[in-house]
C-alpha positions in Angstrom: -13.8 -22.1 25.2 -16.3 -25.0 24.9 -15.7 -26.3 28.4 -18.0 -29.2 29.1 -18.9 -29.5 25.4 -18.4 -32.5 23.0 -14.8 -32.3 21.6 -14.4 -33.8 18.1 -10.8 -35.0 18.2 -9.3 -35.0 14.6 -7.5 -38.2 13.5 -4.6 -36.1 12.2 -2.6 -33.3 13.6 -1.8 -31.4 10.4 -1.4 -33.7 7.4 -4.7 -32.7 5.8 -5.0 -32.2 2.1 -5.4 -28.7 0.6 -9.0 -28.4 -0.6 -10.5 -30.6 2.1 -14.1 -29.7 2.9 -15.4 -30.2 6.4 -19.1 -30.1 7.6 -20.6 -30.3 11.1 -24.3 -31.2 11.8 -26.0 -30.9 15.2 -29.3 -31.5 16.8 -29.9 -29.2 19.8 -30.6 -30.3 23.4 -33.5 -29.1 25.5 -32.2 -25.5 25.4 -33.0 -25.3 21.7 -29.6 -23.9 20.9 -26.2 -25.3 20.1 -22.8 -23.7 19.7 -20.2 -24.9 17.2 -16.6 -23.9 18.1 -13.5 -24.1 15.9 -10.0 -24.1 17.5 -7.2 -22.7 15.4 -3.6 -21.8 16.3 -3.4 -18.0 16.8 -1.4 -16.2 14.0 -0.5 -19.4 12.3 0.0 -20.1 8.5 -1.8 -23.5 8.9 -5.3 -22.1 9.5 -6.7 -23.4 6.3 -7.8 -19.9 5.3 -10.7 -20.3 7.7 -10.2 -17.2 9.8 -11.8 -14.7 7.4 -14.8 -17.1 6.8 -15.4 -17.6 10.5 -15.3 -13.9 11.4 -17.4 -12.9 8.4 -20.0 -15.5 9.3 -20.8 -14.6 12.9 -18.2 -16.6 14.8 -16.8 -14.7 17.9 -13.2 -15.3 18.8 -11.6 -15.8 22.2 -7.9 -16.4 23.0 -7.4 -19.9 24.5 -7.1 -22.7 25.4 -3.4 -23.6 25.6 -2.4 -26.5 23.3 0.7 -28.7 23.3 0.7 -29.9 26.9 -0.1 -26.4 28.1 3.1 -24.9 26.9 2.4 -21.3 25.9 5.9 -21.0 24.5 4.8 -23.2 21.5 1.5 -21.7 20.6 -1.9 -20.6 21.7 -5.3 -21.5 20.3 -7.9 -19.0 19.3 -11.4 -20.4 19.6 -14.1 -19.3 17.2 -17.7 -20.0 18.3 -21.2 -19.5 16.8 -24.6 -20.2 18.4 -27.4 -21.8 16.3 -30.0 -20.7 15.5 -28.9 -17.4 17.0 -30.7 -14.1 16.9 -32.4 -12.9 13.6 -29.9 -11.3 11.2 -30.5 -7.5 11.1 -30.4 -5.8 7.7 -27.0 -4.1 7.1 -26.9 -0.4 8.2 -25.7 2.0 5.5 -22.5 3.8 6.6 -24.2 7.2 6.4 -27.0 5.9 8.7 -24.6 5.5 11.6 -24.6 8.1 14.4 -21.2 9.3 13.1 -19.3 8.5 10.0 -16.0 9.5 8.4 -15.3 9.4 4.6 -11.6 9.2 3.9 -10.1 10.5 0.6 -9.4 8.3 -2.3 -5.9 6.7 -1.8 -3.3 8.3 -4.0 -0.5 5.7 -3.7 -0.1 2.5 -5.7 0.0 0.5 -2.4 -1.6 1.4 0.9 -0.6 0.1 4.4 -3.0 0.9 7.2 -5.2 -0.2 10.0 -8.3 1.3 11.6 -9.4 1.1 15.2 -12.4 2.6 17.1 -12.8 3.3 20.8 -16.2 3.8 22.4 -18.4 2.2 19.7 -21.5 0.1 20.3 -21.5 -0.7 16.6 -18.9 -0.1 13.9 -18.5 -0.8 10.2 -15.9 0.0 7.5 -16.6 -0.1 3.8 -14.3 0.1 0.8 -14.6 0.6 -3.0 -11.9 -2.1 -3.5 -13.8 -5.4 -3.7 -10.7 -7.2 -2.3 -10.4 -5.0 0.8 -12.6 -6.0 3.7 -12.3 -5.7 7.4 -12.7 -8.1 10.4 -13.8 -6.7 13.7 -11.5 -7.7 16.6 -12.6 -6.6 20.1 -10.2 -5.4 22.8 -7.2 -4.3 20.7 -4.0 -5.1 22.6 -0.4 -5.9 22.0 0.0 -9.2 20.2 -3.0 -8.7 17.9 -2.6 -9.8 14.3 -2.5 -6.7 12.1 -3.5 -8.0 8.6 -5.3 -11.1 7.5 -2.8 -12.0 4.8 0.2 -11.7 7.1 1.2 -13.0 10.5 2.7 -9.7 11.7 1.5 -8.6 15.2 1.4 -5.3 17.0 3.4 -4.3 20.1 3.3 -1.6 22.7 -0.4 -0.8 22.5 -0.7 1.4 25.5 -3.3 4.1 26.1 -6.5 5.2 24.4 -4.4 7.5 22.1 -3.1 4.2 20.6 -6.7 2.7 20.7 -5.9 0.2 23.5 -9.0 -1.8 24.3 -10.8 -0.5 21.2 -12.3 -2.4 18.2 -9.6 -3.1 15.6 -10.8 -3.4 12.1 -8.2 -5.7 10.6 -7.7 -5.2 6.8 -7.8 -8.3 4.6 -4.6 -7.3 2.9 -1.4 -5.5 4.1 -0.8 -3.4 1.1 -2.4 -4.6 -2.2 -5.1 -2.0 -2.3 -6.1 -0.2 -5.5 -5.0 3.4 -6.0 -8.1 5.5 -5.8 -9.8 3.3 -3.2 -12.4 5.2 -1.0 -12.9 4.0 2.6 -15.6 5.0 5.0 -16.2 4.2 8.7 -19.5 4.4 10.5 -19.9 4.2 14.3 -22.6 4.3 16.9 -21.4 5.4 20.3 -21.6 3.4 23.5 -23.1 4.8 26.7 -20.3 7.4 26.9 -21.9 9.2 23.9 -18.5 9.6 22.3 -16.5 7.4 19.9 -12.9 7.9 18.6 -11.8 6.7 15.1 -8.1 6.0 14.8 -6.1 5.4 11.6 -2.7 3.6 11.8 -0.2 4.5 9.1 3.5 3.6 8.9 5.7 6.6 9.9 7.4 8.4 7.0 6.2 5.8 4.4 5.4 6.3 0.8 2.4 3.9 1.1 0.3 6.2 3.2 -2.4 6.7 0.6 -1.8 10.5 0.8 -3.9 10.5 4.0 -1.6 12.3 6.5 -2.3 15.7 5.0 -6.1 15.1 5.1 -6.0 13.7 8.6 -3.9 16.6 10.0 -6.2 19.2 8.6 -9.4 17.5 9.6 -9.1 17.3 13.4 -7.1 14.1 13.8 -4.3 14.2 16.4 -1.2 12.1 15.9 0.7 9.9 18.3 3.8 7.9 17.5 3.2 4.2 18.0 2.4 1.4 18.4 5.1 -0.9 17.1 4.5 -3.0 13.9 5.9 -6.1 12.5 5.9 -8.3 15.6 7.0 -5.3 17.7 10.3 -4.7 15.8 10.8 -1.0 15.8 13.8 -1.4 13.5 11.4 -2.3 10.6 8.7 0.3 11.1 6.6 2.2 13.6 3.0 3.3 13.3 1.7 6.9 13.6 -1.8 6.7 15.0 -4.2 9.5 14.0 -7.3 9.8 16.2 -10.4 12.0 16.1 -13.2 11.9 18.7 -16.9 12.3 17.6 -18.8 14.5 18.2 -15.9 16.3 19.9 -16.1 19.8 21.4 -18.1 22.5 19.6 -15.9 24.1 16.9 -14.9 27.6 17.9 -15.0 30.3 15.4 -11.5 30.8 14.0 -9.5 33.6 15.6 -8.3 36.2 13.0 -4.5 36.2 12.9 -4.4 39.9 13.8 -6.4 39.2 17.0 -3.5 37.1 18.4 -1.2 38.8 21.0 1.4 39.0 18.3 1.2 38.4 14.6 3.6 38.4 11.7 2.6 39.0 8.0 5.2 37.7 5.6 5.6 39.2 2.1 4.0 37.6 -1.0 6.4 34.8 -2.2 8.3 35.9 -5.3 9.6 32.6 -6.6 7.8 29.9 -8.6 8.5 27.3 -5.9 8.8 27.9 -2.2 10.6 25.6 0.2 10.1 26.5 3.8 9.0 25.6 7.3 7.8 27.6 10.4 8.4 26.9 14.1 7.4 28.8 17.2 8.9 28.8 20.8 7.0 30.0 23.8 3.5 30.0 22.4 0.3 29.0 24.4 -1.7 29.3 21.1 -0.6 29.6 17.5 -2.2 29.8 14.1 -0.9 30.2 10.5 -2.8 31.2 7.5 -2.0 31.2 3.7 -3.6 32.6 0.6 -2.8 29.4 -1.3 -5.7 27.0 -0.6 -3.4 24.0 -1.1 -1.0 25.1 1.6 -1.9 24.2 5.1 0.1 23.5 8.3 0.0 20.7 10.8 1.0 21.7 14.4 3.6 19.3 16.1 4.7 19.9 19.7 8.3 19.4 20.9 10.3 19.9 17.6 13.2 17.4 17.7 15.6 15.3 15.5 13.7 12.9 13.3 10.6 15.0 12.8 9.0 14.7 9.3 9.4 18.1 7.6 6.6 18.2 5.0 3.3 16.5 4.6 3.9 15.2 1.1 7.4 13.9 1.6 9.2 11.5 4.0 12.2 13.7 4.6 13.1 14.2 8.2 15.2 16.8 10.1 18.5 16.3 12.0 20.8 18.2 14.4 18.0 20.2 16.0 20.0 21.6 18.9 19.2 24.7 20.9 16.4 27.3 21.0 18.0 29.1 18.1 17.1 26.1 16.0 13.6 26.0 17.7 14.4 22.8 19.6 11.3 21.9 21.7 9.1 24.4 19.9 5.9 23.9 18.0 6.7 22.9 14.4 4.2 23.9 11.8 4.6 21.3 9.1 3.7 22.6 5.6 1.4 20.3 3.6 3.7 20.5 0.6 7.5 20.8 0.2 7.6 23.3 -2.7 4.4 23.5 -4.8 3.3 26.8 -3.5 1.8 29.5 -5.7 4.0 32.5 -6.5 2.5 35.5 -4.7 1.3 33.4 -1.7 0.9 35.5 1.5 1.5 33.7 4.8 0.7 35.1 8.3 1.5 33.7 11.8 -0.3 34.6 15.0 0.8 33.7 18.5 -0.2 34.1 22.1 2.7 33.8 24.5 3.0 31.3 27.4 3.7 32.2 31.0 7.1 33.6 29.9 5.4 36.5 28.1 7.6 36.0 25.1 7.3 34.0 21.9 9.8 33.4 19.1 8.8 32.8 15.5 11.4 30.9 13.3 11.4 30.4 9.6 13.5 27.6 8.0 14.7 28.2 4.5 17.3 26.3 2.4 20.6 28.1 2.4 21.5 29.8 -0.9 18.5 28.4 -2.7 16.4 30.0 -5.5 13.2 28.7 -3.9 13.3 31.0 -0.9 10.3 33.1 -1.8 12.4 36.3 -1.7 12.0 36.2 2.1 15.7 36.5 3.2 15.9 40.2 2.5 12.6 40.8 4.3 13.6 38.7 7.3 
């Protein structure tokens, strides 16, 4: 926080012309090094647009000191410092050269609202094919952190590693203006733990999710509701945080459905479209398979009101009351609401929990021509 340094007190508090250019020159003392620090109000619209420049040019940020007669209710400084001459600049590492890297699919929505955070990384980088989308590294992700560089919104209720608390937050330069078709990659080197977790923050049930939820759910990312967005206002939006640990446990060979304690093969669908869902009570292990390569399922524990029903829609369920409606069960969210090939065969396998019993439930629209011809079989 530059304690003991030379403070250059500005002659003006804020009445500084747009377009003003400022330069600082220093000669070092006997140490041969000198640090230049810039103090800006944290999450303030009057930062001159300097924040992105400072982070991108090697300045590290620290919260503090307290301005305005030490009244934290008014505002708090964030101090950006850089040491000169500093260590030699290393050549950039290609994403694929990191210890672990994740390529995400091209975004499929006209706008894309997201954040990225990594736990357990000694080095991290994100790249994007949209020239206007860049990321700023922010250490020690906590409640109150600014979410996007072009907005002042902050995050709330960042609690636990599953919400990336304490991780490195990669703050996007823009909240939503990201080209459709943008490809994003993240590379990480692990710290001494030997593991790193990459987390993606997306608005819950939002049409600006880039089409990523289906990819994330079928590629080993676990989902947790939270943290809060928009200055901690849950009435506006809540994040869903998708996390995956690298390298993770060895991938076990898939268990054939017929090898489960109990299995159910459903008949080939006989309708052009098929609207359905599956839910299971009393299972210690569960799997579902489909002959349509575009139909997959995402497992969600504790099925309750408000759960998102399909991976490609934001529709949610209501009035989930009682075991006969699979309340509290494991919901198998289909990746698509209706675009399922005629003739698709679906099978479900379950191992029971300590009760020794499991219940498989199928949800179909009542009196609907898109029922796959299943009601007569069921």
